[in-house]
C-alpha positions in Angstrom: 44.4 -15.2 13.4 47.6 -15.9 11.4 50.8 -16.3 13.4 52.8 -13.1 13.4 55.5 -11.5 15.7 54.3 -10.2 19.0 50.7 -11.5 18.5 48.8 -13.7 20.9 45.2 -14.9 21.4 43.1 -12.5 23.4 40.3 -13.7 25.6 37.3 -11.7 26.5 36.8 -11.0 30.2 33.8 -12.7 31.8 30.8 -10.5 32.2 30.5 -9.4 35.8 27.0 -9.0 37.3 26.5 -6.0 39.7 26.4 -7.2 43.3 22.8 -7.5 44.4 21.0 -9.6 47.0 19.7 -12.8 45.4 16.2 -13.9 46.4 13.6 -16.5 45.9 10.7 -14.6 47.3 10.2 -11.1 48.7 10.6 -12.5 52.2 14.3 -12.8 51.5 14.5 -9.0 51.0 14.7 -6.1 53.4 11.7 -4.0 54.1 10.6 -1.9 51.2 12.2 -4.2 48.6 10.7 -6.9 46.5 12.0 -10.0 44.8 12.1 -8.9 41.1 13.5 -10.1 37.8 17.1 -9.1 37.3 16.3 -7.0 34.2 13.6 -5.1 36.2 16.4 -3.9 38.5 17.8 -2.0 35.5 20.5 -4.4 34.3 20.8 -6.6 31.3 20.3 -10.3 32.2 23.2 -12.5 31.3 23.4 -16.3 31.6 25.6 -16.1 34.7 23.5 -13.5 36.5 20.8 -14.5 39.1 17.2 -14.6 37.7 15.8 -12.6 40.6 17.2 -10.1 43.0 16.0 -7.7 45.7 15.0 -4.3 44.3 12.4 -1.6 44.2 8.9 -2.9 43.6 7.2 -2.1 40.4 4.6 0.5 39.7 2.1 0.6 36.8 4.4 3.0 34.9 7.7 1.0 35.4 6.5 -2.2 33.7 6.7 -2.8 29.9 3.6 -2.3 27.8 2.9 -6.1 27.7 3.4 -6.6 31.4 1.4 -6.0 34.5 2.7 -5.0 38.0 1.9 -7.8 40.3 1.2 -7.5 44.0 4.6 -9.2 44.6 6.3 -6.1 43.2 7.5 -7.9 40.0 6.6 -7.0 36.5 5.3 -10.1 34.6 4.0 -10.8 31.1 0.2 -10.8 31.2 -1.8 -13.5 29.4 -3.8 -11.7 26.7 -7.1 -13.1 28.1 -6.4 -12.0 31.6 -8.7 -9.3 33.0 -7.1 -5.9 32.7 -4.2 -7.2 30.6 -2.8 -5.0 27.8 -4.2 -6.0 24.4 -2.1 -7.9 21.8 0.1 -5.7 19.7 -1.1 -4.4 16.3 -1.5 -7.2 13.7 -1.8 -9.8 16.5 -4.9 -11.2 18.1 -5.6 -13.2 21.4 -5.9 -16.9 20.8 -4.3 -19.1 23.4 -5.1 -22.4 21.6 -3.5 -21.2 18.3 -0.6 -19.7 20.2 0.6 -23.2 21.2 1.7 -23.7 17.6 2.5 -20.1 16.5 6.0 -19.6 15.2 8.4 -17.4 17.2 10.9 -17.1 14.3 11.7 -13.7 13.0 9.7 -12.5 10.0 11.2 -11.2 6.7 8.3 -10.7 4.4 6.2 -8.1 6.1 6.5 -4.3 6.2 6.0 -4.4 10.0 8.3 -5.9 12.7 7.2 -7.7 15.8 8.4 -9.3 19.0 7.1 -12.8 18.6 8.6 -14.5 21.6 6.9 -12.3 24.1 3.7 -12.1 22.1 3.3 -15.8 21.8 4.1 -16.3 25.5 1.1 -14.1 26.2 -1.2 -16.2 24.0 -1.2 -13.8 21.0 -1.0 -15.0 17.4 -0.3 -13.1 14.2 -3.2 -11.8 12.0 -2.3 -13.2 8.5 -1.9 -10.9 5.5 -5.2 -11.9 4.0 -7.2 -11.1 7.1 -8.5 -7.7 8.2 -5.8 -5.7 10.1 -3.3 -8.3 9.2 0.4 -7.9 8.2 1.2 -6.2 5.0 3.7 -7.9 2.6 6.9 -6.1 1.6 7.7 -5.2 -2.0 8.7 -8.4 -4.0 6.7 -10.5 -1.6 3.1 -11.6 -2.0 0.3 -12.8 0.3 0.4 -16.5 -0.4 -0.3 -18.5 2.7 0.1 -21.9 0.8 3.8 -21.0 0.1 4.6 -18.9 3.1 7.0 -20.3 5.7 6.4 -17.4 8.2 3.5 -16.5 10.4 2.5 -13.4 8.4 1.3 -15.4 5.4 3.7 -13.5 3.1 5.9 -15.4 0.6 8.8 -14.3 -1.5 8.1 -14.2 -5.2 10.4 -16.8 -6.9 13.2 -15.1 -8.8 12.2 -16.8 -12.1 8.9 -14.8 -11.9 10.3 -11.7 -10.1 13.2 -11.3 -12.5 15.9 -10.4 -9.9 17.4 -11.5 -6.6 17.8 -9.5 -3.4 21.1 -8.1 -4.5 23.8 -8.6 -7.2 25.7 -10.9 -4.9 23.2 -13.6 -5.9 22.2 -15.2 -9.2 18.8 -16.7 -10.0 20.0 -19.5 -12.3 23.6 -20.7 -11.8 25.7 -20.5 -15.0 29.0 -21.7 -13.6 30.0 -25.2 -12.5 32.6 -24.0 -9.9 32.1 -24.1 -6.2 29.9 -21.8 -4.2 28.9 -21.5 -0.5 26.0 -23.7 0.4 24.0 -21.1 2.3 20.8 -21.9 4.1 18.0 -19.4 4.3 15.9 -19.5 7.4 13.1 -17.8 5.5 12.5 -20.5 3.0 13.9 -23.4 5.0 16.1 -24.9 2.4 19.4 -24.4 0.6 19.5 -21.0 -1.0 21.2 -17.7 -0.8 18.2 -15.5 -0.4 14.4 -15.8 0.1 13.7 -15.7 -3.6 15.5 -19.0 -4.4 18.7 -17.4 -5.7 22.2 -18.7 -4.9 25.4 -16.8 -4.2 27.5 -16.1 -7.3 30.9 -17.7 -7.8 33.8 -16.1 -9.6 32.7 -17.6 -13.0 29.5 -15.7 -12.6 31.0 -12.3 -11.9 32.1 -12.5 -8.2 35.4 -10.6 -7.8 38.5 -12.3 -6.3 40.5 -9.6 -4.6 43.6 -10.5 -2.6 45.9 -7.7 -1.6 49.5 -8.6 -1.0 51.7 -5.6 -0.4 49.7 -3.4 -2.7 49.4 -6.1 -5.4 46.1 -7.8 -6.2 47.0 -11.5 -6.5 43.5 -12.9 -6.6 42.0 -14.4 -9.7 39.3 -16.8 -10.7 40.4 -20.4 -11.1 37.8 -22.9 -9.7 40.1 -25.9 -10.7 43.0 -24.7 -8.7 43.9 -27.0 -5.7 43.6 -24.2 -3.2 40.6 -22.4 -4.7 38.2 -21.0 -2.1 34.4 -21.6 -1.8 33.8 -19.1 -4.6 36.4 -20.6 -7.0 38.9 -17.8 -6.3 42.6 -18.6 -6.1 45.9 -16.7 -5.4 48.9 -16.2 -7.7 52.1 -17.4 -6.2 55.7 -16.4 -6.4 56.4 -18.7 -9.4 53.7 -16.7 -11.4 54.5 -13.2 -10.2 58.1 -11.9 -9.8 59.6 -10.2 -6.7 56.9 -11.4 -4.3 59.3 -12.9 -1.7 61.4 -10.6 0.6 65.2 -10.8 0.4 65.5 -13.2 3.3 63.0 -15.7 1.9 63.0 -18.0 -1.1 60.2 -19.0 -3.6 59.2 -22.5 -2.6 55.4 -23.1 -3.0 55.8 -26.8 -2.2 57.5 -26.1 1.1 55.0 -27.0 3.9 56.0 -23.8 5.7 55.6 -21.6 2.7 53.3 -18.5 2.9 50.1 -18.3 1.0 52.1 -16.8 -2.0 54.7 -19.5 -1.9 57.5 -17.8 0.1 59.4 -19.7 2.7 62.5 -19.1 4.9 64.7 -21.2 7.3 64.2 -20.2 10.9 66.6 -20.7 13.7 66.0 -23.2 16.4 63.3 -22.1 18.8 61.3 -20.4 16.1 58.9 -21.5 13.4 57.9 -20.0 10.1 54.5 -18.3 9.9 52.7 -19.9 7.0 50.9 -16.6 6.2 53.6 -13.9 6.4 56.8 -16.0 6.0 58.4 -14.6 9.1 60.0 -16.4 12.0 58.0 -16.4 15.2 58.7 -18.0 18.6 57.5 -21.6 19.1 
């Protein structure tokens, strides 16, 4: 945050775990209680919370749909080939050998959603889009396993063929030479702005450069400016726009303590000039 009067850095309070008896086995718990996963006790499991605590033992109806209630009283994920285990979710099949290499990354190209981490842990694998009861590809995606980088087999249609990007914030073929963010798409595994191979527009390609300063829009496109941002946007300073500096400040863009619009002021001993707002703040 920029320096400003009466401002200070706030720190989030550490997450407190509800006080419960920690256990390693059910022998550590009182009669009628079992050693169960912390989340099974009805609380979210955070990094600093114990993995297992004493609580009410499970029943068949209290476990999640992909879990079984063990004799220990704890709900556990059930391997898909285990006798009596719940079947794999829709569009998944049981294949423990293939599950060893099945991706747990989130999918983007299918109509359906899934919970890959838990599914793969059980030994389930995705049924590809070209197989019976497999995933269905979203609009602007196609079933092309040779190009797909996700477990569904769906691949984004390249923007050159599709004719558009995921939104107007992107451009298929760059036309400007100015800077732009180097965004990495997890879906396609390379530098890009969206799954279709588009990149984010810079200001030469139509991206706006808004910068509000006291009701004035001082932003403009100038990729060659020394302080241009990652989109090529820059900000007009007090030499270019009149009456930007308050009465107790001077227009001095070269002053190292000048604000972003070039205003600076001399502060008394024990204070410094905020480089954003051009106000004096305590050291």
